[in-house]
C-alpha positions in Angstrom: 33.4 29.5 157.6 34.9 26.1 158.5 33.5 24.2 161.4 35.3 25.3 164.5 35.7 23.5 167.8 32.9 24.5 170.2 35.2 26.3 172.7 36.9 28.3 170.0 33.7 29.2 168.3 32.2 30.4 171.5 35.1 32.9 171.9 34.8 34.1 168.3 31.0 34.5 168.6 31.6 36.9 171.6 32.3 39.6 169.0 29.3 38.9 166.7 27.0 41.4 168.4 29.4 44.2 167.4 28.5 43.9 163.7 25.6 43.8 161.4 24.9 40.3 160.0 26.4 41.2 156.6 29.5 42.7 158.1 30.0 39.9 160.6 30.6 37.3 157.8 33.6 39.3 156.7 34.7 40.3 160.2 34.7 36.7 161.3 37.1 35.8 158.5 39.4 38.7 159.5 39.3 37.7 163.2 40.1 34.0 162.5 42.8 34.9 160.0 44.4 37.4 162.4 44.7 34.6 165.0 46.2 32.2 162.4 48.3 34.4 160.2 52.1 34.4 160.9 54.0 37.6 160.5 52.2 40.8 159.5 48.5 40.6 159.8 47.4 42.4 156.7 44.1 41.8 155.1 45.9 40.1 152.2 47.8 37.7 154.5 44.6 37.0 156.4 42.7 36.1 153.2 45.5 33.8 152.1 45.7 31.9 155.5 41.9 31.4 155.5 42.0 30.0 151.9 40.5 33.1 150.3 43.6 34.4 148.5 41.8 34.4 145.2 38.6 36.1 146.5 37.4 38.5 143.8 35.5 40.8 146.2 38.4 41.2 148.6 37.5 44.9 149.0 34.6 43.9 151.2 37.1 42.7 153.8 38.9 46.0 153.7 35.6 47.8 154.1 35.0 46.1 157.5 37.9 48.0 158.8 37.4 51.3 157.0 33.6 51.8 156.6 31.6 49.3 158.7 30.1 50.8 161.9 31.2 48.9 165.0 32.4 50.0 168.4 36.1 49.6 169.0 35.6 50.3 172.7 32.9 47.6 173.0 35.2 45.2 171.2 38.1 46.0 173.6 35.7 45.6 176.6 34.7 42.1 175.3 38.4 41.2 174.6 39.5 42.4 178.1 36.7 40.3 179.6 38.0 37.1 177.8 41.6 37.9 178.8 40.7 38.4 182.4 38.7 35.2 182.5 41.5 33.2 180.9 44.6 34.7 182.6 43.7 36.5 185.8 40.4 35.1 187.0 41.1 35.9 190.7 44.4 37.8 190.9 45.2 41.5 190.7 44.6 43.3 187.4 47.7 45.1 186.2 47.5 47.2 183.0 50.3 48.7 180.9 50.3 51.5 178.5 52.6 52.1 175.6 52.8 54.5 172.7 54.2 53.9 169.2 54.9 56.4 166.4 53.9 55.2 163.0 56.0 57.2 160.5 53.6 58.5 157.9 53.9 61.2 155.3 51.6 63.0 152.9 49.1 65.8 152.7 46.2 63.5 153.5 47.7 62.3 156.8 46.3 65.1 158.9 46.5 63.9 162.5 50.2 63.5 162.4 52.5 65.4 164.7 56.2 65.7 165.6 57.3 63.6 168.6 60.4 62.6 170.4 61.7 59.3 168.9 62.2 57.1 171.9 64.2 54.5 169.9 66.8 56.8 168.3 67.0 59.5 171.0 69.0 59.4 174.1 69.2 61.4 177.3 71.8 63.7 175.7 70.6 63.6 172.1 67.0 64.7 171.1 65.7 63.1 167.9 62.3 64.1 166.4 60.0 61.9 164.4 57.0 62.9 162.3 54.0 60.5 162.2 50.9 59.2 163.9 51.0 58.4 167.6 49.2 55.3 168.7 48.5 54.5 172.4 48.0 50.8 173.4 46.5 49.5 176.6 47.6 46.1 177.6 46.8 43.5 180.3 50.0 42.4 182.1 49.3 38.8 182.8 51.5 35.9 184.1 51.4 33.2 181.5 51.8 29.8 183.2 53.5 28.0 180.4 55.9 30.8 179.6 57.1 31.4 183.1 56.9 35.2 182.6 54.5 38.1 182.4 53.1 38.9 178.9 51.6 42.2 177.7 48.4 41.3 176.0 47.0 44.4 174.1 43.3 44.8 174.0 42.8 48.4 172.9 44.8 50.7 170.6 43.7 54.2 169.7 45.1 57.1 167.7 46.3 60.0 169.8 46.2 63.0 167.4 48.7 65.8 167.9 47.7 68.9 169.9 48.2 71.0 166.8 45.6 68.8 164.9 43.1 69.0 167.7 43.3 72.8 167.9 43.0 73.3 164.2 39.6 74.9 163.3 39.2 72.7 160.2 39.8 69.4 162.2 37.1 66.9 161.3 34.7 66.0 164.1 34.7 62.3 163.1 35.7 61.0 166.6 35.2 57.3 165.7 38.0 57.5 163.1 40.3 59.1 165.6 39.8 56.4 168.2 38.0 58.5 170.8 35.8 56.7 173.2 32.3 56.1 171.9 30.7 56.0 175.3 30.2 58.4 178.2 33.3 59.8 179.8 34.5 57.6 182.7 32.5 54.5 181.6 34.2 51.3 182.8 36.0 49.3 180.1 35.6 46.0 181.9 32.2 44.7 183.2 
């Protein structure tokens, strides 16, 4: 990786303990690229912005997201700590929650459900949408230079449909479904 300013490198290195050494090399590129990439933050756009657009072993970067073992919840805890330190070191902590429906089709998309579409529906007209439901938890922080409060997401998890969770053949792979990987009620922030 390129030589980073010390303050920026310290922030990035906060996430290093989440990964094995081999995975961290690829995760570091993905993290830096996600910060730098304009528009959609796909693995391809991240590799391009970091100068690795012609990387022959690009699949290794995809595997960090699909196969590498790391704790999403611990990563969210570390990110929340950094956000609190930077934006609300002494003030009240206000959190927001939002859900998004990702429209997905196909036999292999098993955790999908049918939900009310909040964008197309109105009070008088009910519109359904099929897909995956994602829940995002955000820190609502006043940003001094923006003169407004911003929602800074630090944790997003898949919320499978009730039908999927009740199905007897539902896989017990809780990590892939975004379930907490710690004991119930464990604090997210230190």
